[in-house]
Structure formats: C-alpha cells, structure tokens
C-alpha positions in Angstrom: 0.1 -0.1 0.1 1.2 3.5 -0.8 2.6 5.5 2.2 0.2 8.7 2.7 2.2 12.0 2.9 0.8 13.7 5.8 1.7 17.4 6.1 1.8 18.2 10.1 1.4 22.2 10.5 2.6 23.4 13.9 3.8 26.6 15.7 1.4 29.3 14.8 0.8 33.1 15.9 -0.9 32.7 18.9 0.1 32.5 22.5 0.1 28.8 22.6 3.1 28.5 20.1 5.3 26.5 22.3 2.8 24.2 23.5 2.1 23.4 19.8 5.6 22.5 19.0 5.6 20.0 22.0 2.3 18.6 20.5 3.9 18.3 17.1 6.8 16.5 18.5 4.5 13.9 19.9 2.8 13.6 16.5 5.8 13.1 14.4 7.1 10.6 17.0 4.0 8.4 16.9 3.0 8.5 13.3 3.7 5.2 11.9 6.6 5.5 9.3 5.6 2.3 7.6 2.1 3.9 6.8 2.9 7.5 6.5 5.6 10.2 5.3 5.4 12.9 7.7 6.2 16.4 6.4 7.1 19.0 8.8 5.4 22.7 8.2 6.0 25.3 10.8 4.2 28.4 11.0 6.6 31.0 12.7 5.4 33.5 15.3 5.6 36.1 12.5 3.0 34.2 10.4 5.8 32.8 7.7 5.1 29.3 6.8 8.5 27.3 6.5 9.9 23.8 6.0 12.1 22.9 8.8 14.9 20.5 7.7 13.6 18.2 10.7 10.6 18.2 13.1 10.5 19.3 16.3 11.9 16.9 19.1 9.8 15.2 21.4 10.2 16.8 24.8 8.0 18.3 27.6 6.1 21.3 27.2 7.7 22.7 30.2 11.1 22.6 28.3 10.0 24.0 25.1 8.2 26.9 27.0 11.5 27.7 29.0 13.5 27.3 25.7 15.7 24.4 26.7 14.5 22.1 24.0 16.2 22.5 20.8 14.4 22.6 17.5 15.4 22.8 13.9 15.9 26.3 12.4 13.5 27.5 10.0 13.5 26.0 6.4 12.7 27.7 3.2 9.4 29.6 2.8 6.5 27.5 2.1 3.9 28.3 -0.6 0.6 26.7 -0.6 -0.9 26.2 -4.1 -4.7 26.0 -3.8 -5.2 24.1 -7.2 -6.0 20.2 -6.3 -6.2 17.9 -9.0 -6.9 13.9 -9.1 -3.5 13.3 -7.9 -2.3 16.3 -6.2 -4.3 17.4 -3.4 -2.1 20.3 -2.5 1.5 21.4 -3.2 4.1 23.1 -1.2 6.7 24.8 -3.3 10.1 24.4 -2.1 12.7 27.0 -3.4 15.9 25.2 -3.9 19.2 27.0 -3.5 19.5 27.1 -7.4 16.1 29.0 -7.1 14.2 26.3 -8.8 10.7 25.3 -7.5 10.0 21.7 -6.8 6.8 20.4 -5.3 5.9 18.0 -2.3 2.4 16.7 -2.7 0.2 15.8 0.5 -2.3 13.4 0.8 -3.7 14.9 4.2 -2.9 17.7 6.6 -2.6 17.4 10.2 -3.0 20.8 11.7 -1.3 20.5 15.3 -2.1 24.4 16.2 -3.4 25.6 19.4 -5.3 29.0 19.8 -6.0 31.9 17.3 -4.8 31.8 13.7 -5.0 27.8 13.7 -7.5 26.2 16.0 -10.2 29.0 15.3 -11.2 28.0 11.8 -8.7 30.0 9.9 -6.4 27.4 8.6 -9.2 25.1 8.2 -10.9 27.6 5.9 -7.8 27.7 3.9 -7.6 23.9 3.7 -11.4 24.0 2.4 -10.6 26.2 -0.1 -7.8 24.1 -1.3 -10.0 21.0 -0.9 -7.6 19.2 1.0 -8.4 16.4 3.7 -7.5 17.5 7.1 -7.6 16.1 10.7 -10.1 17.6 13.1 -12.8 20.1 13.2 -14.2 22.0 10.3 -14.5 25.9 10.1 -17.8 26.2 12.2 -16.8 23.8 14.9 -13.2 25.4 15.2 -14.5 28.8 15.3 -17.3 28.1 17.9 -15.1 25.9 20.0 -12.5 28.6 20.0 -14.7 31.5 21.2 -16.1 30.9 24.5 -18.7 33.4 24.5 -20.2 31.8 21.2 -19.9 28.2 22.7 -21.6 29.2 25.6 -24.5 30.3 23.5 -24.6 27.2 21.5 -24.4 24.9 24.4 -27.4 27.0 26.2 -29.2 26.6 22.9 -28.9 22.9 23.0 -29.8 22.5 26.5 -26.5 21.8 28.1 -25.6 23.1 31.6 -23.4 25.6 31.8 -22.2 28.3 34.6 -24.0 31.6 34.4 -21.8 33.9 32.9 -21.1 37.6 31.4 -19.5 38.4 28.0 -18.0 41.9 27.7 -15.8 43.6 24.9 -12.6 45.5 25.8 -14.4 48.7 24.1 -17.4 48.4 26.6 -14.8 48.3 29.4 -12.7 51.1 28.5 -15.8 53.3 27.9 -17.5 52.7 31.3 -15.5 50.3 33.5 -17.4 51.0 36.5 -20.8 49.9 34.9 -19.6 47.0 33.7 -18.2 45.9 37.0 -21.8 46.6 38.7 -23.3 44.4 36.0 -20.9 41.5 36.7 -21.2 41.8 40.4 -24.8 42.2 40.5 -25.4 39.1 38.2 -22.6 36.8 39.4 -21.4 38.0 42.7 -17.9 36.6 43.8 -15.8 34.5 43.4 -15.3 34.5 39.4 -13.1 33.6 36.8 -12.3 35.7 34.1 -10.9 34.3 30.4 -10.2 35.8 27.2 -12.7 34.5 24.9 -10.5 33.4 22.1 -7.7 31.4 23.7 -6.8 28.3 25.1 -4.3 26.6 27.6 -5.5 28.6 30.2 -3.8 31.6 29.1 -4.9 35.1 30.5 -7.4 33.3 32.8 -7.6 34.7 36.6 -9.7 34.3 39.4 -11.2 37.1 41.1 -12.4 37.1 44.7 -13.1 40.9 45.2 -13.6 44.1 43.0 -9.8 44.8 42.7 -9.0 41.4 41.6 -11.8 41.5 39.2 -10.3 44.7 37.6 -6.9 43.3 37.2 -8.4 40.1 35.7 -10.3 41.7 33.1 -7.4 44.0 32.1 -5.2 41.1 31.6 -7.8 39.2 29.8 -8.3 42.1 27.5 -4.6 42.2 26.6 -5.0 38.8 24.9 -8.6 39.2 23.1 -11.0 42.0 22.4 -13.8 39.9 24.1 -13.9 38.8 27.7 -16.0 36.1 29.5 -16.7 36.2 33.1 -17.9 33.1 34.9 -19.4 32.6 38.2 -17.3 30.0 40.2 -18.6 26.5 40.8 -18.2 25.9 44.4 -15.5 23.4 45.5 -15.3 22.2 41.8 -13.6 19.1 40.3 -12.1 19.1 37.0 -13.5 16.1 34.8 -12.5 15.7 31.3 -13.8 13.3 28.6 -12.0 12.8 24.8 -14.3 12.3 22.0 -13.2 10.7 18.7 -15.4 10.4 15.4 -17.4 12.1 12.7 -21.2 11.5 12.5 -21.2 8.9 15.2 -18.7 10.2 17.9 -17.4 8.1 20.7 -16.5 9.2 24.4 -13.6 7.8 26.2 -13.6 7.1 29.8 -13.8 10.1 32.1 -10.8 11.6 34.0 -10.1 14.0 36.5 -7.4 16.5 36.9 -6.2 17.6 40.4 -4.2 20.8 39.9 -1.1 21.7 41.5 -2.3 25.1 42.2 -5.7 26.4 43.0 -7.1 26.0 39.6 -5.8 24.5 36.5 -4.1 27.5 34.8 -1.2 27.5 32.4 1.4 27.3 34.9 -0.2 24.2 36.4 -0.7 22.6 33.0 2.9 23.2 31.3 5.4 24.4 34.0 4.7 22.7 37.2 4.1 19.2 36.1 2.8 18.3 39.6 -0.8 18.4 38.5 -2.2 14.9 38.9 -4.4 13.3 36.5 -6.7 10.4 37.8 -8.0 8.0 35.1 -10.5 6.9 35.6 -12.0 9.5 37.5 -13.8 8.6 40.8 -17.3 8.9 39.7 -20.5 7.0 40.3 -21.9 4.8 37.4 -24.5 7.4 36.7 -22.1 10.2 36.7 -19.7 8.6 34.5 -22.5 7.8 31.9 -23.8 11.3 32.0 -20.4 13.0 31.4 -19.8 11.0 28.5 -23.2 11.7 26.9 -22.8 15.1 27.7 -19.4 15.1 25.9 -20.9 13.8 22.9 -24.0 16.0 23.1 -21.4 19.2 23.2 -19.5 17.6 20.4 -22.5 17.5 18.3 -23.7 20.8 19.2 -20.8 22.7 17.5 -20.9 20.1 14.6 -17.7 18.5 15.6 -15.6 16.3 13.5 -12.4 14.2 14.3 -11.5 15.0 17.8 -12.4 17.2 20.8 -11.9 17.2 24.5 -14.8 18.2 26.6 -14.1 19.8 30.2 -16.6 19.7 32.9 -17.0 21.0 36.5 -18.5 18.9 39.2 -19.4 20.8 42.4 -18.3 18.6 45.6 -20.9 20.7 47.5 -24.0 20.5 45.4 -23.0 17.6 43.2 -24.2 19.4 40.1 -22.4 19.0 36.7 -21.5 21.7 34.3 -20.0 21.8 30.9 -17.1 24.2 31.0 -15.9 24.1 27.4 -15.0 22.1 24.5 -11.4 22.0 22.8 -11.3 21.0 19.1 -7.5 20.5 19.2 -6.6 19.4 22.5 -2.8 19.3 23.4 -1.0 15.8 21.9 1.8 16.9 24.4 3.3 13.9 26.7 1.2 14.8 29.4 -1.9 15.7 27.5 -5.2 14.4 28.8 -6.8 13.5 25.4 -4.4 10.7 24.5 -4.2 9.4 28.0 -8.0 9.1 28.2 -8.2 7.0 25.1 -5.2 4.9 26.3 -7.2 4.0 29.4 -10.1 3.3 26.8 -8.0 0.9 25.0 -6.8 3.1 22.1 -3.0 3.6 22.1 -1.5 6.9 20.7 -0.5 5.3 17.5 -3.6 3.8 16.7 -5.4 7.2 17.6 -3.4 9.0 15.1 -4.5 6.1 12.6 -8.1 6.8 13.4 -7.7 10.5 13.0 -6.1 10.3 9.6 -8.9 8.0 8.8 -11.7 10.3 9.9 -10.3 13.0 7.8 -10.0 11.3 4.9 -13.6 9.8 5.4 -15.0 13.2 5.8 -13.4 14.6 2.8 -14.6 11.8 0.8 -18.1 12.4 1.8 -17.8 16.1 0.8 -16.6 15.1 -2.5 -20.1 13.7 -3.3 -21.7 17.2 -2.8 -22.6 19.2 -5.8 -20.8 22.4 -6.4 -22.9 23.5 -9.4 -26.4 23.5 -10.4 
C-alpha cells in the first residue's frame, strides 16, 4: 500500500506557539513510518510558513516553553498552492538553492495548532478552499470551539448545563468600566473566573475574589482578546475531562479528573509545574460517568464537531451539580496531554489514535466530494 504523505502544521501566531511545538513533536514521534511520510510545516510567530529540515524533538511542554528544547531552524518558505487535481491534493513549493521550484504533494494535513490563527477555523478555511483532507474539526466547529462566548450560546441553545456568565468587549470596558463592574457583580457575585474569549491552555485566565482582583483580571484578559468572558465560580469544583473521537457517530472515552497543582488548572499548572495529578478513570459513580460521557458527545454534536475534541466539565463537591465548562477542538498532544491518556485508558493507544484521526479526515473529505458545487 502506498504510504500517505501527511503534512503536519505546527507553531502558529498565537500565545500557544510553544505548546504546539511539543504537541507536534509527539505526533511526529508516533506516526507509523511504515504507513506515513510526515512532512513538517512550521508557522513562525511572525506568520511565515516554513519547511524545517527536521520536525521538533519530543520533549516536555515545560522544556519547550522555557526555551531549553532544541528545535530545527526555519527552512525555506512554504507556499501553498490551492489547485487540487486528481493526483495532487495540495502542493508546497520548495525554493531550492538554485532558485528552482519543486513540489511536495500532500495527501492529508494534520493541523497541530493551538489557539487563534490555527485552532479557530482560519487554517481550516484555507484547507477547505484548497479542497484538502485535514484532521479535526471544520471551520464552524473550530470557530465556535475557540470563542468561549459563542460556545456558551450554542451549549445553552442545546440545553446543556453551563455556569452563569457575562461576556464583555474591551471597548465596553474602556468606555465605562464601573458600569461593567456593577453588571458583573450584581449578576454573578464573587468568586469569579475571567478568561479571554478566544484563547486556550488557560492563557490569561484569573480568579477574582473581590473588585480589585476583578478589575486586574479583566485588564489581563483584555490584553489577549477583544472579548472577555466572566463566569460564576462553581463551588469546590472538580475538573473532569472526556475525550471524543469520530465524525457523525462520535464516541466518548472514559472520564478522567485533573487535580491541579495550584488553586485551579491554569497555564502554570498545565505546562510548567508538571505536578498536577491526572486520575484515570475519575472517581465517579456509574451514573455520573455515563452522564459526563453523554454530555461530551452532545457538546461535540452541538458545535458540529468532527475528528476529535476534549470536553471539560466542572463538578461541584458541595451540590453535586455537573456543568459543561468548554470544548477544545484541538486538545494538546503533549506527553502529559489528557486527550491521548484518556483514550489509552479506553484501550486506544497513541499510534492507533493517530491512525483513526487520519482515517476520519479522509472519510469526511470523501463525503464532501459527493456534494454538488454547481446547479
């Protein structure tokens, strides 16, 4: 059987650039070389697409973030040619030292990008225009999954249980911060969590226990996005996570729990401390386990997900009430990433998981080719 050439896109312009390098390294390490030719495609922080001489090395996210992990220098610039044919789905032009142009043909693309300009539907839109099979959610699901304010609207419309929240813009905040503060506190009280609407990996998230902290938290979140989401804190919350895999008939993994090394599961606890404790499977009743898996699939369907997602929940120890916190359409593939760990506990190892994701990408692409584009 002919090996598939898989273009793995990583890096990106977002604040999660370093996390993406660690995720991509794990993907390269575990793609079966007997089945795939993996092609590294790196998006630099300035937005340039390059072709590194080698993929990033497998290491911990903390080492990458701290700058201790060596990575290949940028190669020649990559130019995507959106002109698919019967045998060539996409071409990446490589400028040789002699200034000649050769082409590398890709059969499928695996975007391992976290955050804006990669996980939010922008790269997915480019690949749709080029009519290229790609792993993961489409444009709509990616965009909704990235924007926490829109995600909550969709979840509410679907009848999923969510925390009460207020969404604001930085323009509203600058125009009348006192009025915004009053609206938030009158509706939600304290304590609160404040988040940039369009970012992941807990970047820019703060907990606010009083007005001074709330003001600082909104200012911080507003440095990362023009839209900010403020949520009522779930009392004495447990962090429960479920991985989802599939297209039209998605399946949910066993549920896991994260016991963070800090007060909540922030960026430091996720990638720097390396002291947060995953508990797989989570200590839930049979009914609770069934419910979180059901809700994970419902959340996936609500955003029209495909390929993969990780759905995060908050479970109050005091009230035993379960809330859907958010859905991540491109969860981390780092060595400590919960997405792969949850599937491993369900009986799907990492290499098999990558096989399934590539197969799902090709399946969805084949279905789309049956659609009419002319009258």
